[in-house]
C-alpha atoms as one frame of an Amber mdcrd trajectory, in Angstrom:
protein
 138.494 185.955  56.528 140.759 184.928  53.416 143.486 183.994  55.651 141.199
 181.622  57.778 140.234 179.951  54.542 143.780 179.465  53.263 144.263 177.953
  56.729 141.471 175.560  55.996 141.968 174.852  52.926 145.869 173.989  53.505
 144.865 171.809  56.587 142.507 169.913  54.283 144.744 169.245  51.322 147.256
 168.142  54.343 144.386 165.735  55.135 144.244 164.593  51.814 147.498 164.101
  51.081 147.475 161.696  54.491 144.689 159.890  53.067 146.270 159.304  49.639
 149.036 158.206  51.025 147.281 155.580  53.320 145.252 154.429  50.152 148.476
 153.450  48.269 149.739 151.579  51.239 146.543 149.795  51.433 146.373 148.981
  48.097 150.150 147.838  48.131 148.984 145.564  51.687 145.835 144.467  49.436
 147.980 143.361  46.219 150.418 141.479  48.224 147.853 139.275  50.101 146.249
 138.698  46.739 149.759 137.221  45.162 150.075 135.467  48.334 146.092 134.290
  48.411 146.524 132.600  44.821 150.270 131.714  46.000 148.603 129.195  48.478
 145.483 128.372  46.353 148.196 126.662  44.109 149.981 125.115  47.095 146.857
 123.595  48.517 145.701 121.619  44.797 149.686 120.561  44.483 149.519 118.754
  47.999 145.841 117.596  47.600 146.852 116.359  44.279 149.515 114.289  46.275
 147.575 113.009  49.069 144.774 112.227  46.529 147.607 109.961  45.057 149.250
 108.508  48.015 145.804 107.442  49.015 144.650 105.829  45.789 148.426 103.983
  45.960 147.509 103.127  49.532 143.925 101.550  48.868 145.166  99.658  45.545
 148.280  98.523  47.946 145.512  96.967  50.298 142.989  95.217  48.085 145.480
  93.281  45.673 144.056  92.196  42.508 142.817  88.744  42.299 144.766  85.519
  41.018 143.035  85.633  37.796 143.629  88.671  36.529
């Protein structure tokens, strides 16, 4: 009986160690993905600003000021 209990505990400990390793790996992946998402958000904001500036310049160049200004 004690041998069976010992084997069950060893099996549980082995499974627990495996699960802990998987959690650590998933945490690393989630952390890296979070960093990537933040980087991509900043890139999108920069590109949006550039596009907005270009669009405003295009509008201004297509609508020159009247001569009396």
